[in-house]
Kinemage of the C-alpha trace (Angstrom):
@kinemage 1
@onewidth
@group {chain A} dominant
@subgroup {mainchain}
@vectorlist {calphas} color= white
{ca met a 1} P 129.940 139.370 8.276
{ca ser a 2} L 131.033 136.049 9.559
{ca ile a 3} L 134.278 137.463 10.901
{ca ser a 4} L 132.643 139.969 12.905
{ca ser a 5} L 130.206 137.568 14.374
{ca ser a 6} L 133.215 135.337 15.442
{ca leu a 7} L 134.344 138.403 17.390
{ca asn a 8} L 131.301 139.012 19.149
{ca ser a 9} L 130.962 135.352 20.041
{ca gly a 10} L 134.284 135.034 21.645
{ca val a 11} L 133.468 138.147 23.624
{ca ala a 12} L 130.158 136.403 24.715
{ca gly a 13} L 132.431 133.118 25.305
{ca leu a 14} L 134.390 135.396 27.800
{ca ala a 15} L 131.251 136.811 29.596
{ca ala a 16} L 129.946 133.268 29.948
{ca asn a 17} L 133.107 131.880 31.576
{ca ala a 18} L 133.499 134.927 33.652
{ca thr a 19} L 130.125 134.254 35.231
{ca arg a 20} L 130.804 130.841 35.692
{ca leu a 21} L 133.921 131.580 37.251
{ca ala a 22} L 132.042 133.791 39.716
{ca thr a 23} L 129.689 130.731 40.585
{ca ile a 24} L 132.847 128.714 41.363
{ca ser a 25} L 134.375 131.476 43.487
{ca asp a 26} L 131.123 131.849 45.437
{ca asn a 27} L 130.832 128.253 46.101
{ca ile a 28} L 134.632 127.803 47.117
{ca ala a 29} L 134.311 130.868 49.345
{ca asn a 30} L 131.338 129.315 51.001
{ca ser a 31} L 132.510 125.818 51.442
{ca ser a 32} L 132.397 125.902 55.033
{ca thr a 33} L 129.169 128.087 55.400
{ca phe a 34} L 126.464 126.168 57.135
{ca gly a 35} L 123.307 126.111 55.068
{ca tyr a 36} L 125.021 127.099 51.924
{ca lys a 37} L 123.444 126.172 48.661
{ca arg a 38} L 125.571 125.896 45.634
{ca ala a 39} L 125.175 128.200 42.563
{ca val a 40} L 125.455 127.013 39.211
{ca ala a 41} L 125.984 128.478 35.866
{ca asp a 42} L 124.193 126.827 32.930
{ca phe a 43} L 125.390 127.905 29.141
{ca glu a 44} L 122.772 128.040 26.367
{ca ser a 45} L 123.501 128.674 22.904
{ca leu a 46} L 122.421 131.450 20.533
{ca val a 47} L 121.677 130.743 17.003
{ca ile a 48} L 121.325 133.604 14.531
{ca thr a 49} L 121.456 131.709 11.180
{ca ser a 50} L 119.444 128.632 11.215
{ca ala a 51} L 118.653 128.158 7.493
{ca ser a 52} L 120.519 125.212 5.836
{ca gly a 53} L 122.035 125.683 2.564
{ca ser a 54} L 122.613 129.577 2.767
{ca gly a 55} L 126.044 129.590 2.138
{ca ala a 56} L 126.814 131.799 5.316
{ca tyr a 57} L 127.054 131.073 8.825
{ca ser a 58} L 127.100 133.828 11.716
{ca ala a 59} L 128.142 132.927 15.145
{ca gly a 60} L 125.550 133.649 17.640
{ca gly a 61} L 127.523 132.764 20.823
{ca val a 62} L 126.609 131.513 24.127
{ca arg a 63} L 124.518 133.000 27.056
{ca ala a 64} L 124.952 132.158 30.835
{ca thr a 65} L 122.058 131.635 33.112
{ca thr a 66} L 122.610 131.204 36.856
{ca ser a 67} L 120.518 129.382 39.396
{ca arg a 68} L 120.749 128.139 43.104
{ca leu a 69} L 120.378 124.370 43.827
{ca val a 70} L 118.185 124.727 46.866
{ca glu a 71} L 117.210 121.200 46.805
{ca gln a 72} L 120.478 119.932 47.214
{ca lys a 73} L 121.216 119.198 50.993
{ca gly a 74} L 124.565 119.441 52.690
{ca ala a 75} L 125.716 116.837 55.231
{ca ile a 76} L 124.198 117.121 58.894
{ca val a 77} L 126.791 118.059 61.215
{ca ser a 78} L 126.469 117.440 65.051
{ca thr a 79} L 126.744 120.212 67.472
{ca ser a 80} L 126.596 120.876 71.263
{ca asn a 81} L 123.872 123.378 71.318
{ca ala a 82} L 120.144 121.931 71.849
{ca leu a 83} L 118.717 124.735 69.622
{ca asp a 84} L 121.260 124.252 66.639
{ca ile a 85} L 118.471 123.043 64.147
{ca ala a 86} L 118.725 121.004 60.770
{ca ile a 87} L 116.126 119.480 58.462
{ca ser a 88} L 116.722 115.921 57.466
{ca gly a 89} L 115.064 115.960 54.269
{ca arg a 90} L 112.704 118.288 52.580
{ca gly a 91} L 111.427 121.487 54.338
{ca met a 92} L 112.660 124.822 55.911
{ca leu a 93} L 112.472 126.526 59.080
{ca pro a 94} L 110.316 129.663 58.887
{ca val a 95} L 112.201 132.915 60.130
{ca thr a 96} L 112.059 136.428 60.031
{ca thr a 97} L 114.337 139.565 60.538
{ca glu a 98} L 115.133 140.853 63.924
{ca val a 99} L 114.630 144.439 62.846
{ca ser a 100} L 110.910 143.685 61.673
{ca leu a 101} L 109.761 142.893 65.251
{ca ser a 102} L 110.049 146.490 66.110
{ca val a 103} L 108.118 147.579 63.030
{ca leu a 104} L 104.079 147.503 63.089
{ca gly a 105} L 102.486 145.471 60.505
{ca thr a 106} L 103.097 142.110 58.996
{ca lys a 107} L 106.276 140.455 59.536
{ca pro a 108} L 108.124 139.238 56.316
{ca met a 109} L 108.591 135.527 56.137
{ca met a 110} L 111.495 133.959 55.133
{ca met a 111} L 113.002 130.445 55.440
{ca thr a 112} L 116.307 128.534 55.946
{ca thr a 113} L 117.311 125.081 56.265
{ca thr a 114} L 119.450 125.499 59.269
{ca gly a 115} L 120.283 127.844 62.105
{ca ser a 116} L 122.202 128.064 65.340
{ca phe a 117} L 119.622 129.633 67.700
{ca his a 118} L 120.275 131.371 71.044
{ca thr a 119} L 117.883 133.554 73.213
{ca asp a 120} L 118.690 137.503 73.376
{ca ala a 121} L 117.910 139.716 76.481
{ca asn a 122} L 114.396 139.472 75.806
{ca gly a 123} L 114.261 135.539 75.392
{ca val a 124} L 113.755 135.903 71.647
{ca leu a 125} L 115.234 132.879 70.122
{ca lys a 126} L 117.564 134.021 67.020
{ca thr a 127} L 120.895 133.337 65.216
{ca his a 128} L 124.017 135.638 65.577
{ca ser a 129} L 123.155 137.092 62.098
{ca gly a 130} L 119.672 138.265 63.504
{ca leu a 131} L 117.283 135.690 62.029
{ca val a 132} L 114.255 135.022 64.471
{ca leu a 133} L 112.639 131.590 64.670
{ca leu a 134} L 109.051 131.680 64.269
{ca gly a 135} L 106.415 128.906 65.590
{ca trp a 136} L 103.077 128.142 66.703
{ca leu a 137} L 102.664 128.894 70.575
{ca ala a 138} L 101.187 126.233 72.580
{ca asn a 139} L 98.348 126.240 74.994
{ca ala a 140} L 98.765 126.450 78.781
{ca asp a 141} L 98.244 122.606 78.997
{ca gly a 142} L 100.985 122.008 75.964
{ca thr a 143} L 98.599 121.203 73.149
{ca ile a 144} L 98.867 123.372 69.804
{ca pro a 145} L 95.935 125.226 68.675
{ca thr a 146} L 94.626 124.691 65.151
{ca asn a 147} L 96.245 127.143 62.804
{ca pro a 148} L 96.182 127.957 59.022
{ca arg a 149} L 98.562 126.431 57.047
{ca asp a 150} L 99.000 128.770 54.156
{ca thr a 151} L 99.222 132.225 55.862
{ca leu a 152} L 101.561 133.772 58.511
{ca val a 153} L 98.625 134.024 60.887
{ca gly a 154} L 99.473 132.126 64.081
{ca leu a 155} L 103.279 132.246 63.674
{ca thr a 156} L 104.990 133.980 66.448
{ca pro a 157} L 108.617 134.731 67.459
{ca val a 158} L 109.662 132.044 69.750
{ca val a 159} L 110.432 133.570 73.161
{ca ile a 160} L 111.986 131.344 76.031
{ca asn a 161} L 112.625 133.218 79.307
{ca ser a 162} L 115.489 131.525 81.490
{ca asn a 163} L 113.529 132.737 84.557
{ca gln a 164} L 110.450 130.951 83.389
{ca thr a 165} L 108.488 128.970 85.965
{ca ala a 166} L 105.414 126.738 85.745
{ca gly a 167} L 103.410 124.414 87.486
{ca asp a 168} L 101.588 121.048 86.490
{ca pro a 169} L 98.087 120.462 87.938
{ca thr a 170} L 97.230 116.900 89.044
{ca thr a 171} L 94.503 115.582 86.556
{ca arg a 172} L 94.963 112.034 87.170
{ca met a 173} L 95.638 109.740 90.146
{ca asn a 174} L 96.039 105.810 90.079
{ca met a 175} L 94.921 104.300 93.571
{ca gly a 176} L 96.757 101.021 94.498
{ca val a 177} L 95.509 100.252 98.084
{ca asn a 178} L 95.079 97.118 99.874
{ca leu a 179} L 92.340 97.001 102.672
{ca pro a 180} L 92.275 94.284 105.554
{ca ala a 181} L 89.740 91.735 104.967
{ca thr a 182} L 89.794 90.891 108.504
{ca glu a 183} L 88.274 94.251 109.460
{ca thr a 184} L 84.910 93.324 107.549
{ca glu a 185} L 84.576 90.048 109.712
{ca ala a 186} L 82.120 89.770 112.589
{ca gly a 187} L 83.685 91.144 115.841
{ca ala a 188} L 86.269 93.549 114.267
{ca ser a 189} L 86.770 96.949 115.575
{ca gly a 190} L 85.339 98.755 112.809
{ca asp a 191} L 87.708 101.627 112.920
{ca pro a 192} L 88.056 103.975 109.868
{ca leu a 193} L 91.374 103.648 108.040
{ca pro a 194} L 92.621 107.292 107.052
{ca leu a 195} L 94.839 107.941 104.088
{ca ser a 196} L 96.120 111.353 102.726
{ca val a 197} L 97.465 111.825 99.132
{ca glu a 198} L 98.855 114.861 97.748
{ca tyr a 199} L 98.050 116.513 94.638
{ca phe a 200} L 99.011 119.868 93.060
{ca gly a 201} L 96.492 122.534 92.127
{ca asn a 202} L 96.374 125.071 89.295
{ca leu a 203} L 98.607 127.423 90.765
{ca gly a 204} L 101.388 124.820 91.770
{ca thr a 205} L 100.077 124.828 95.401
{ca ser a 206} L 100.157 121.297 97.359
{ca glu a 207} L 96.712 119.997 98.326
{ca thr a 208} L 95.623 116.752 99.887
{ca leu a 209} L 92.636 114.274 99.064
{ca asp a 210} L 91.871 112.902 102.771
{ca ile a 211} L 90.282 109.400 102.117
{ca val a 212} L 88.776 107.405 104.850
{ca phe a 213} L 87.943 103.571 104.367
{ca thr a 214} L 85.264 102.505 106.942
{ca pro a 215} L 84.592 98.759 107.236
{ca thr a 216} L 80.914 97.193 107.396
{ca val a 217} L 80.992 94.760 110.279
{ca pro a 218} L 78.305 92.237 110.371
{ca ala a 219} L 76.861 90.463 113.085
{ca val a 220} L 78.156 87.042 111.846
{ca gly a 221} L 80.493 86.106 108.815
{ca ser a 222} L 82.127 88.744 106.622
{ca ser a 223} L 80.543 91.569 104.811
{ca asn a 224} L 83.504 92.312 102.350
{ca glu a 225} L 82.158 95.821 101.946
{ca trp a 226} L 83.616 99.302 102.691
{ca thr a 227} L 82.573 102.992 102.663
{ca met a 228} L 85.004 105.199 101.194
{ca val a 229} L 84.754 108.962 101.712
{ca ile a 230} L 87.035 111.464 99.779
{ca arg a 231} L 87.338 115.158 101.097
{ca asp a 232} L 89.334 117.856 99.548
{ca ser a 233} L 91.557 120.156 101.588
{ca ala a 234} L 91.360 122.812 98.944
{ca gln a 235} L 87.555 122.972 99.567
{ca ala a 236} L 87.920 123.134 103.508
{ca gly a 237} L 87.612 119.411 103.769
{ca ala a 238} L 84.348 119.302 101.855
{ca val a 239} L 83.335 115.708 100.783
{ca ile a 240} L 83.854 115.368 97.126
{ca gly a 241} L 82.907 111.691 96.846
{ca glu a 242} L 81.251 108.854 98.897
{ca tyr a 243} L 81.399 105.304 97.589
{ca thr a 244} L 80.428 101.812 98.901
{ca leu a 245} L 82.834 99.123 97.845
{ca val a 246} L 82.130 95.452 97.699
{ca phe a 247} L 85.089 92.906 97.314
{ca asp a 248} L 84.829 89.556 95.868
{ca asp a 249} L 85.611 86.689 98.044
{ca ser a 250} L 85.457 83.889 95.475
{ca arg a 251} L 88.568 81.520 94.947
{ca gly a 252} L 89.055 82.569 91.327
{ca ser a 253} L 88.756 86.646 91.954
{ca gly a 254} L 89.327 86.856 95.708
{ca gly a 255} L 90.310 90.305 96.896
{ca thr a 256} L 89.297 92.235 93.788
{ca leu a 257} L 86.362 94.671 93.538
{ca ala a 258} L 82.966 93.269 92.757
{ca ser a 259} L 80.988 96.447 92.906
{ca val a 260} L 81.187 100.164 93.145
{ca ala a 261} L 78.041 101.964 94.196
{ca val a 262} L 78.032 105.785 94.051
{ca val a 263} L 76.579 107.624 97.337
{ca ser a 264} L 77.492 110.974 96.341
{ca gly a 265} L 80.026 112.657 94.005
{ca gly a 266} L 81.220 111.769 90.681
{ca ala a 267} L 80.305 108.616 88.629
{ca tyr a 268} L 82.268 105.430 88.565
{ca asn a 269} L 83.249 104.215 84.984
{ca ala a 270} L 83.075 100.649 85.140
{ca thr a 271} L 84.925 100.305 81.836
{ca ala a 272} L 87.919 102.352 82.605
{ca gly a 273} L 87.744 101.848 86.446
{ca thr a 274} L 87.890 105.579 87.287
{ca leu a 275} L 86.023 108.046 89.521
{ca asp a 276} L 84.953 111.337 88.143
{ca leu a 277} L 86.001 113.653 90.877
{ca thr a 278} L 85.735 117.595 90.838
{ca val a 279} L 88.443 119.008 93.200
{ca ala a 280} L 88.856 122.976 93.579
{ca gly a 281} L 90.892 123.332 90.525
{ca gly a 282} L 88.608 121.215 88.213
{ca pro a 283} L 88.019 117.613 87.358
{ca met a 284} L 90.222 114.863 88.313
{ca leu a 285} L 90.246 111.218 87.322
{ca met a 286} L 91.039 108.545 90.215
{ca thr a 287} L 91.643 105.235 89.062
{ca ile a 288} L 90.649 102.603 91.556
{ca gly a 289} L 90.265 99.461 89.198
{ca val a 290} L 87.835 97.759 87.343
{ca ile a 291} L 85.757 94.747 88.519
{ca ser a 292} L 87.857 91.876 89.143
{ca asp a 293} L 90.909 93.882 88.631
{ca thr a 294} L 94.175 93.182 90.835
{ca asn a 295} L 95.872 96.397 89.894
{ca gly a 296} L 93.358 98.797 91.787
{ca leu a 297} L 91.893 98.610 95.343
{ca thr a 298} L 92.039 95.083 96.827
{ca gln a 299} L 90.913 93.403 100.243
{ca leu a 300} L 93.577 90.965 101.262
{ca ser a 301} L 94.828 89.601 104.315
{ca asp a 302} L 95.121 91.855 107.538
{ca ser a 303} L 97.225 94.675 106.338
{ca phe a 304} L 96.210 98.265 105.298
{ca ala a 305} L 98.903 99.597 102.842
{ca pro a 306} L 99.214 101.895 99.951
{ca thr a 307} L 100.799 99.505 97.299
{ca ala a 308} L 100.893 101.802 94.195
{ca ile a 309} L 99.711 105.425 94.270
{ca thr a 310} L 100.920 107.445 91.406
{ca lys a 311} L 99.725 110.773 89.879
{ca asp a 312} L 100.593 113.482 87.429
{ca gly a 313} L 101.323 117.019 88.208
{ca ser a 314} L 104.094 118.804 89.873
{ca pro a 315} L 104.915 121.840 92.163
{ca val a 316} L 106.037 125.217 90.401
{ca gly a 317} L 109.492 124.707 88.927
{ca asn a 318} L 112.006 126.841 87.133
{ca leu a 319} L 113.242 126.385 83.606
{ca thr a 320} L 116.128 124.420 83.395
{ca ala a 321} L 116.467 123.062 79.729
{ca val a 322} L 114.796 123.612 76.345
{ca glu a 323} L 115.134 120.916 73.490
{ca ile a 324} L 113.424 120.289 69.975
{ca asp a 325} L 112.298 116.954 68.861
{ca glu a 326} L 112.089 115.686 65.287
{ca asn a 327} L 108.467 116.601 65.123
{ca gly a 328} L 109.499 120.355 65.629
{ca tyr a 329} L 107.970 120.417 69.259
{ca ile a 330} L 109.983 122.694 71.585
{ca thr a 331} L 109.971 121.199 75.092
{ca ala a 332} L 110.771 122.872 78.139
{ca thr a 333} L 112.013 120.952 81.196
{ca tyr a 334} L 111.770 122.262 84.744
{ca asp a 335} L 113.693 121.258 87.746
{ca thr a 336} L 110.694 119.671 89.332
{ca gly a 337} L 110.946 116.955 86.569
{ca phe a 338} L 107.686 118.561 84.842
{ca thr a 339} L 108.149 118.836 80.885
{ca arg a 340} L 105.854 120.832 78.581
{ca lys a 341} L 105.649 121.529 74.951
{ca ile a 342} L 105.747 125.428 74.711
{ca tyr a 343} L 106.031 125.868 70.899
{ca gln a 344} L 105.743 123.811 67.561
{ca ile a 345} L 108.041 124.832 64.460
{ca pro a 346} L 106.323 123.698 61.422
{ca leu a 347} L 108.239 123.119 58.141
{ca val a 348} L 107.770 125.286 55.182
{ca asp a 349} L 107.758 123.624 51.670
{ca val a 350} L 107.116 125.153 48.177
{ca pro a 351} L 106.366 123.122 44.897
{ca asn a 352} L 109.807 124.377 43.325
{ca pro a 353} L 112.463 125.129 46.025
{ca asn a 354} L 114.934 125.862 43.386
{ca gly a 355} L 112.638 128.799 42.196
{ca leu a 356} L 112.882 130.491 45.651
{ca thr a 357} L 114.531 134.280 45.802
{ca val a 358} L 117.965 133.858 47.381
{ca leu a 359} L 118.824 136.475 50.152
{ca asn a 360} L 121.577 136.930 52.484
{ca asn a 361} L 122.593 134.543 55.407
{ca gln a 362} L 121.285 131.342 53.552
{ca thr a 363} L 117.796 132.555 53.641
{ca phe a 364} L 114.862 132.247 50.883
{ca gln a 365} L 111.719 133.917 50.108
{ca val a 366} L 108.777 132.801 48.061
{ca ser a 367} L 108.806 133.951 44.465
{ca pro a 368} L 106.353 133.248 41.454
{ca ser a 369} L 108.728 130.572 40.169
{ca ser a 370} L 108.646 128.650 43.448
{ca gly a 371} L 104.961 128.752 43.944
{ca ser a 372} L 102.870 129.284 47.267
{ca phe a 373} L 104.232 127.898 50.593
{ca phe a 374} L 102.352 125.424 53.019
{ca leu a 375} L 103.204 124.936 56.595
{ca trp a 376} L 103.530 121.216 57.257
{ca asp a 377} L 103.968 119.249 60.613
{ca ala a 378} L 107.493 117.830 60.487
{ca gly a 379} L 107.664 114.474 59.018
{ca asp a 380} L 104.001 114.744 57.229
{ca gly a 381} L 103.583 115.242 53.759
{ca pro a 382} L 106.843 115.653 51.799
{ca thr a 383} L 108.742 117.036 54.803
{ca gly a 384} L 111.576 115.590 56.765
{ca ala a 385} L 112.533 115.541 60.392
{ca val a 386} L 113.731 118.147 62.734
{ca val a 387} L 117.223 117.548 63.791
{ca gly a 388} L 118.297 119.278 67.029
{ca tyr a 389} L 121.819 119.329 68.310
{ca ala a 390} L 122.939 119.596 64.352
{ca arg a 391} L 123.572 121.971 61.408
{ca glu a 392} L 123.458 121.467 57.891
{ca gly a 393} L 126.718 121.658 56.149
{ca ser a 394} L 127.603 123.560 52.992
{ca ala a 395} L 126.561 121.812 49.781
{ca thr a 396} L 129.831 122.803 48.073
{ca asp a 397} L 132.098 119.886 46.852
{ca val a 398} L 135.433 121.567 46.873
{ca ala a 399} L 137.118 119.142 44.565
{ca gly a 400} L 134.303 119.180 41.882
{ca glu a 401} L 134.534 123.049 41.983
{ca leu a 402} L 138.325 122.962 41.574
{ca thr a 403} L 137.838 120.830 38.502
{ca ser a 404} L 135.286 123.150 37.155
{ca leu a 405} L 137.618 126.005 37.888
{ca ile a 406} L 140.265 124.135 35.578
{ca gln a 407} L 137.698 123.728 32.850
{ca thr a 408} L 136.424 127.313 32.975
{ca gln a 409} L 139.917 128.718 32.757
{ca arg a 410} L 140.741 126.631 29.725
{ca ala a 411} L 137.458 127.771 28.168
{ca tyr a 412} L 138.207 131.197 28.926
{ca ser a 413} L 141.503 131.095 27.331
{ca ser a 414} L 140.019 129.354 24.292
{ca asn a 415} L 137.700 132.260 23.653
{ca ala a 416} L 140.300 134.758 24.296
{ca lys a 417} L 142.480 132.919 21.396
{ca val a 418} L 139.515 133.211 19.174
{ca ile a 419} L 139.314 136.981 19.543
{ca gln a 420} L 143.153 137.162 19.143
{ca thr a 421} L 142.997 135.098 15.983
{ca val a 422} L 139.898 137.232 14.758
{ca asp a 423} L 141.927 140.298 15.527
{ca glu a 424} L 144.820 138.886 13.223
{ca met a 425} L 142.475 138.109 10.311
{ca leu a 426} L 141.024 141.588 10.605
{ca gln a 427} L 144.624 143.140 10.518
{ca glu a 428} L 145.405 140.800 7.386
{ca thr a 429} L 142.200 142.071 5.877
{ca thr a 430} L 143.452 145.728 6.559
{ca asn a 431} L 146.872 144.890 4.873
{ca ile a 432} L 145.281 144.098 1.638
{ca lys a 433} L 145.005 147.773 0.755
{ca arg a 434} L 148.792 148.228 1.221
């Protein structure tokens, strides 16, 4: 009966608008929630009689379906915490629950678009709601090992201990030293010229390379030749390299290296201008300059002077600060000025973000509708950049939600009026008998 279908349609309209009201109220309630994704209710008509010309029509009503607009981004809001993290563009941060860390087995991976992370008593980086940040642990030298991109293998909770110490061994040294040209002339004293240069071992210990330059004094004229002997204090003063250096005395390239001959020790790379030394802790590259280069060893005038000696490495230092860059690398800074990458945070992406399963605390999990996840380096593929000192604001537009609230209220009242009208018509039908 058409009048009964009208009643059912009105009831369906009330239910659908009640569902829409629930999404609006949820959106308004979370208008200040960081990372909140707006919920929407879409209406779909139900058709019972579709035959034309049948002379009768039965109202099917309406059905409401709800979804979460995960792809919709909120505004980026700056903060004062270095590990407040947001994503500028597509992609999400991999996280897990705090309680799962104490349970054996596979950790459930969830994802979120933003979070305010702080270390707990054990150094684990997590939010106040218990979401633990996951990342790839860097090697001791700061490089990130190769990890699978479509599984959780390799992802570990990010742990940062405030009392952490680290040392940075010296692996490169640039020697800018001027040798006196007068010492290779006939009649010169021929005294060796010593030079000690500090470097840092694998355990942060201070060691020295003791370098002695001995001129070759000819009977007449100038030899422009020196013997360089390098000793390592960490190896009880053992000789790790001996080289014969000949300098150019021409007008165009006077004072620069003309040739380097290896007597013992590591080879000389003429292209890079480096010596391949082996100190107690391992290999070290010492740059003395390429042939005819004015930036390495020189022989000019009558002064012996280190003009520019630089090296990498540092002694043992204490952790002072931790920051995350746009590529997702967490970098630790130590009080000795040494910095090192300690983790990389990949970004999770799925083919259909709106199909993700929605969980508490603005987190999501993979579902059949979303498709399988893939771990990207931030900025690669479809993903955006990681933003530190920032959080993603709520995607709720309060003005738009209030407008929808007015429309929903009017639609609800109209459906209630339909039910009231059907009730009055049924009452009239009942009165026919009287």
